[in-house]
Structures are given as C-alpha cells and as structure tokens.
C-alpha positions as a Markdown table, in Angstrom:
| # | Residue | x | y | z |
|---|---|---|---|---|
| 1 | Unk | -0.1 | -0.1 | -0.3 |
| 2 | Unk | 3.0 | 2.2 | 0.7 |
| 3 | Unk | 3.6 | 2.2 | -3.1 |
| 4 | Unk | 0.1 | 3.4 | -4.0 |
| 5 | Unk | 0.3 | 6.2 | -1.7 |
| 6 | Unk | 3.9 | 7.2 | -2.8 |
| 7 | Unk | 3.2 | 6.7 | -6.5 |
| 8 | Unk | -0.6 | 7.8 | -7.3 |
| 9 | Unk | -1.2 | 10.2 | -4.3 |
| 10 | Unk | -4.1 | 7.9 | -3.4 |
| 11 | Unk | -3.9 | 5.8 | -0.2 |
| 12 | Unk | -5.9 | 3.0 | 1.3 |
| 13 | Unk | -6.6 | 2.8 | 5.3 |
| 14 | Unk | -8.2 | 0.3 | 7.2 |
| 15 | Unk | -8.5 | -3.2 | 6.8 |
| 16 | Unk | -9.9 | -5.0 | 3.7 |
| 17 | Unk | -13.5 | -6.3 | 3.8 |
| 18 | Unk | -12.7 | -10.0 | 3.0 |
| 19 | Unk | -9.4 | -12.0 | 3.3 |
| 20 | Unk | -8.7 | -15.4 | 1.7 |
| 21 | Unk | -5.8 | -17.5 | 3.3 |
| 22 | Unk | -4.8 | -20.7 | 1.4 |
| 23 | Unk | -3.4 | -23.2 | 3.8 |
| 24 | Unk | -0.2 | -25.0 | 3.9 |
| 25 | Unk | 1.5 | -27.3 | 6.5 |
| 26 | Unk | 3.8 | -24.7 | 7.7 |
| 27 | Unk | 1.0 | -22.1 | 8.1 |
| 28 | Unk | -2.3 | -24.3 | 9.0 |
| 29 | Unk | -2.2 | -23.5 | 12.9 |
| 30 | Unk | -1.6 | -19.5 | 12.2 |
| 31 | Unk | -4.5 | -19.6 | 9.8 |
| 32 | Unk | -7.2 | -21.1 | 12.1 |
| 33 | Unk | -5.6 | -19.4 | 15.4 |
| 34 | Unk | -3.7 | -16.0 | 15.2 |
| 35 | Unk | -4.8 | -14.7 | 11.9 |
| 36 | Unk | -8.6 | -15.3 | 12.7 |
| 37 | Unk | -8.1 | -13.1 | 16.2 |
| 38 | Unk | -6.0 | -10.7 | 14.0 |
| 39 | Unk | -8.7 | -10.1 | 11.3 |
| 40 | Unk | -11.4 | -9.9 | 13.8 |
| 41 | Unk | -9.7 | -7.2 | 16.0 |
| 42 | Unk | -8.9 | -5.4 | 12.5 |
| 43 | Unk | -12.5 | -5.4 | 11.2 |
| 44 | Unk | -12.2 | -7.3 | 8.6 |
| 45 | Unk | -15.9 | -8.7 | 7.7 |
| 46 | Unk | -15.2 | -12.2 | 6.1 |
| 47 | Unk | -12.3 | -14.3 | 6.4 |
| 48 | Unk | -11.9 | -17.4 | 4.3 |
| 49 | Unk | -9.6 | -20.5 | 4.4 |
| 50 | Unk | -9.2 | -22.8 | 1.7 |
| 51 | Unk | -8.1 | -26.0 | 3.4 |
| 52 | Unk | -6.5 | -28.0 | 0.1 |
| 53 | Unk | -5.5 | -31.0 | 2.2 |
| 54 | Unk | -9.1 | -31.6 | 3.5 |
| 55 | Unk | -10.9 | -30.2 | 0.2 |
| 56 | Unk | -12.8 | -27.7 | 2.4 |
| 57 | Unk | -13.5 | -23.9 | 2.3 |
| 58 | Unk | -14.2 | -22.3 | 5.6 |
| 59 | Unk | -16.0 | -19.2 | 5.8 |
| 60 | Unk | -16.3 | -16.8 | 8.7 |
| 61 | Unk | -18.6 | -13.9 | 8.6 |
| 62 | Unk | -17.1 | -11.8 | 10.9 |
| 63 | Unk | -19.8 | -9.3 | 10.7 |
| 64 | Unk | -19.5 | -5.3 | 11.4 |
| 65 | Unk | -19.3 | -6.3 | 14.9 |
| 66 | Unk | -15.7 | -7.4 | 15.6 |
| 67 | Unk | -16.6 | -10.7 | 15.6 |
| 68 | Unk | -19.3 | -10.7 | 18.3 |
| 69 | Unk | -21.8 | -12.4 | 16.0 |
| 70 | Unk | -19.4 | -14.6 | 14.0 |
| 71 | Unk | -20.8 | -17.1 | 11.9 |
| 72 | Unk | -19.2 | -20.3 | 10.5 |
| 73 | Unk | -20.1 | -22.1 | 7.1 |
| 74 | Unk | -17.8 | -25.0 | 5.5 |
| 75 | Unk | -18.2 | -25.8 | 2.1 |
| 76 | Unk | -16.6 | -28.5 | 0.1 |
| 77 | Unk | -14.4 | -27.5 | -3.0 |
| 78 | Unk | -16.6 | -29.3 | -5.4 |
| 79 | Unk | -18.7 | -26.1 | -6.4 |
| 80 | Unk | -19.6 | -22.5 | -5.8 |
| 81 | Unk | -19.3 | -20.7 | -2.4 |
| 82 | Unk | -21.0 | -17.5 | -2.2 |
| 83 | Unk | -19.3 | -14.3 | -1.3 |
| 84 | Unk | -21.2 | -12.9 | 2.0 |
| 85 | Unk | -20.0 | -9.0 | 1.7 |
| 86 | Unk | -21.8 | -9.1 | -1.6 |
| 87 | Unk | -25.0 | -10.7 | -0.2 |
| 88 | Unk | -24.2 | -13.9 | -2.0 |
| 89 | Unk | -24.6 | -12.6 | -5.5 |
| 90 | Unk | -21.0 | -13.1 | -6.2 |
| 91 | Unk | -19.6 | -17.0 | -6.2 |
| 92 | Unk | -16.3 | -18.2 | -6.4 |
| 93 | Unk | -16.4 | -21.8 | -8.1 |
| 94 | Unk | -13.7 | -23.6 | -6.9 |
| 95 | Unk | -14.6 | -27.0 | -8.6 |
| 96 | Unk | -13.4 | -24.6 | -11.9 |
| 97 | Unk | -10.2 | -23.5 | -9.9 |
| 98 | Unk | -9.2 | -27.0 | -8.7 |
| 99 | Unk | -9.9 | -28.6 | -12.2 |
| 100 | Unk | -7.7 | -25.6 | -13.6 |
| 101 | Unk | -4.9 | -26.5 | -11.3 |
| 102 | Unk | -5.1 | -30.3 | -11.8 |
| 103 | Unk | -5.0 | -29.7 | -15.5 |
| 104 | Unk | -1.8 | -27.5 | -15.5 |
C-alpha cells in the first residue's frame, strides 16, 4: 500500500472487507488461530480459509461487530461458494479452480 500512496497520491487505510488464506502445513495453525484473531480485531468482515488438504473452504462471517456474532460455514471444493459481503450475488467456483490447477 505504501507504493500506491507514494506513486498515485491515493492512499488506502483500514482493513480489507475480505481475506482469503490458502493453508499449507507451515501456516495451518496460524491461519486457524492467530490470523483469525487478528482479522477480527482489525475489522475484516469475511475471512475464508481454503483447506486444500481436506478439500474444504471454511468461511467466517465476522460481521460489522468485530466478531461478536461470528458465523461459520463450511463448503466443499466441488462447487460455488457465495461471497457474503456481496449478499451471495458473487460466487467463487472452486470446482473450476481445482480443475484448472489439476490440468496444468
């Protein structure tokens, strides 16, 4: 973000509305623990953990109340996952992503 401010004069402040993490053996514990806590504290509204090992997408809807009324949804990687911050109107098709990667 520093580059954006320096080179364009337009700065972005605050937390993103949504964060997607892809787990790996070395980050797994942090993704489910420390990072979730930090994103709640920062005001992130939606946090996704893509768990490739278990073929799951874990979606935390952190809301606008810093996680006070947090919802959790778990999806398989064999279809679409709705993006909550867009009221489900936007969906990410993980089956298409997985098929794309497998065919590389």
